C-alpha atoms as one frame of an Amber mdcrd trajectory, in Angstrom:
protein
  58.572 -23.301  16.686  57.344 -26.679  14.789  54.940 -26.482  17.986  53.232
 -23.462  17.340  52.596 -23.865  13.893  50.964 -27.385  14.386  49.195 -25.497
  16.641  47.971 -23.087  14.294  47.357 -25.779  10.814  45.363 -27.580  12.992
  42.942 -23.935  13.074  43.793 -22.950  10.212  40.508 -20.558   9.700  41.616
 -18.998  12.866  45.362 -18.672  11.904  44.398 -16.829   8.604  42.376 -14.744
  10.376  45.448 -13.880  12.858  47.795 -13.605  10.079  45.321 -11.218   8.179
  44.663  -8.765  11.788  48.326  -8.858  12.148  48.783  -7.481   9.205  46.198
  -4.804   9.808  47.674  -4.182  13.187  51.130  -3.524  11.829  49.871  -1.327
   8.828  47.707   0.576  11.413  50.348   1.063  14.023  52.512   3.500  11.122
  49.875   5.720  11.133  51.391   7.580  14.542  54.452   7.970  12.280  52.921
   9.180   9.019  50.655  11.530  11.284  53.608  13.081  12.700  55.258  13.539
   9.180  52.107  15.168   7.720  51.410  17.476  10.448  55.306  18.484  10.678
  55.363  18.637   6.375  51.248  20.546   5.905  50.612  21.908   9.168  53.557
  23.404  10.286  54.755  24.570   7.173  51.459  26.063   5.398  49.549  26.129
   8.885  45.928  25.534   7.317  43.692  24.607  10.550  41.638  21.831   8.220
  44.688  19.931   7.400  45.359  19.778  11.006  41.771  18.681  12.111  41.553
  16.446   9.148  45.099  14.647  10.338  44.264  13.996  13.977  40.415  12.496
  12.817  41.964  10.355  10.732  45.008   9.660  13.261  42.119   8.677  15.642
  40.777   6.423  13.922  44.022   4.182  13.145  44.730   4.161  16.362  40.981
   3.096  17.684  40.849   0.688  14.942  44.506  -0.848  16.192  43.031  -1.067
  19.198  39.770  -3.283  18.259  41.981  -5.299  16.094  44.707  -5.910  18.782
  41.595  -6.896  21.121  40.048  -9.039  18.747  43.390 -10.707  17.957  44.523
 -11.614  21.417  40.837 -13.373  21.532  41.546 -15.480  18.475  45.289 -16.253
  19.581  43.972 -17.365  22.892  41.413 -19.719  20.936  44.566 -21.391  18.982
  45.623 -22.907  22.686  42.282 -24.241  23.964  42.840 -27.768  22.663  46.532
 -28.340  22.835  46.780 -27.423  26.099  43.982 -29.345  27.378  44.638 -32.270
  25.949  48.234 -32.066  27.368  47.028 -31.448  30.440  44.878 -34.519  30.612
  48.066 -36.577  29.188  49.662 -35.526  31.792  47.530 -36.066  35.117  46.384
 -39.341  33.544  49.897 -40.607  33.149  50.289 -39.212  37.118  47.174 -41.060
  38.087  47.668 -44.779  36.303  51.605 -44.568  37.315  51.966 -46.925  40.160
  52.440 -45.669  43.625  55.775 -47.320  44.363  56.745 -45.906  41.512  56.236
 -42.030  42.362  57.225 -42.916  45.665  60.783 -43.499  44.508  60.672 -40.231
  42.456  61.955 -37.010  45.069  58.954 -34.531  45.384  60.498 -31.435  44.328
  60.878 -33.215  41.382  57.095 -34.569  41.068  56.221 -30.593  41.451  58.433
 -29.462  38.618  57.064 -32.484  36.485  53.672 -31.294  36.940  54.519 -27.488
  36.473  55.854 -28.166  33.456  52.788 -28.525  32.040  51.753 -24.573  33.004
  55.512 -23.320  31.602  53.939 -24.359  28.254  50.453 -22.957  28.814  52.380
 -20.050  29.744  54.898 -20.866  26.010  52.094 -20.538  23.829  50.255 -18.231
  25.307  47.668 -15.692  23.132  50.473 -12.428  23.805  53.340 -14.811  22.945
  51.443 -15.607  19.683  50.727 -12.604  19.108  53.984 -11.522  19.491  55.515
 -13.905  17.588  52.930 -13.024  14.469  54.404  -9.227  15.114  57.820 -10.863
  14.294  57.460 -11.572  10.596  55.711  -7.846   9.884  59.063  -6.204  10.988
  60.110  -6.754   7.092  56.670  -3.858   6.842  58.068  -1.206   8.750  61.814
  -1.378   7.177  60.140  -0.931   4.018  57.804   1.676   5.018  61.815   3.330
   6.399  63.081   2.367   3.131  60.504   4.565   1.469  61.088   7.292   3.620
  65.830   7.051   3.524  67.261   3.961   2.010  70.163   5.134   4.101  68.474
   4.347   7.676  66.495   1.409   6.169  69.787  -0.358   5.963  70.448   0.909
   9.853  67.478  -0.944  10.835  68.256  -4.335   8.687  71.941  -4.056  10.385
  70.422  -4.419  13.874  67.388  -6.302  12.865  70.032  -9.013  11.913  72.310
  -8.508  15.181  68.801  -8.873  16.702  67.896 -12.913  14.715  72.197 -13.857
  14.892  72.069 -13.110  18.902  68.598 -14.927  19.340  70.260 -17.479  17.065
  73.407 -17.630  19.058  71.957 -17.235  22.496  69.793 -20.086  21.839
């Protein structure tokens, strides 16, 4: 996690834009459940077609904006890891190139392949989708707050499950 924070702090402008995009994405993600609640409360109860058209237009706009922000966030997140991944690859390959061949010959071929492949593992770990997922986890509290406004008991159940997930992640790590 500290590596992710150091990568984000190296590019503070992009990191701020990523956080803002994540906030907007998660706020717009609330549009679909709110749409369903309003349809059930307003349209089904009163049957006014103008209400249905307005809610549908607003819901479609929210979904399109959420999709656009997700695409922009993925492009921004990919910019975070470009330079650190390049630097790591250059260091790893320069170490292999500068190493004496007699030293490398003593290392088993499978171990050499695994050492070279570790760069790909790190690049995959800090890929744009993974960065976006980590940023989305911070906004779980936004969803719980929205659920709390609807039903405090349901928010309590969500908090218990969130705590269990965090605890299970801490135990498995």
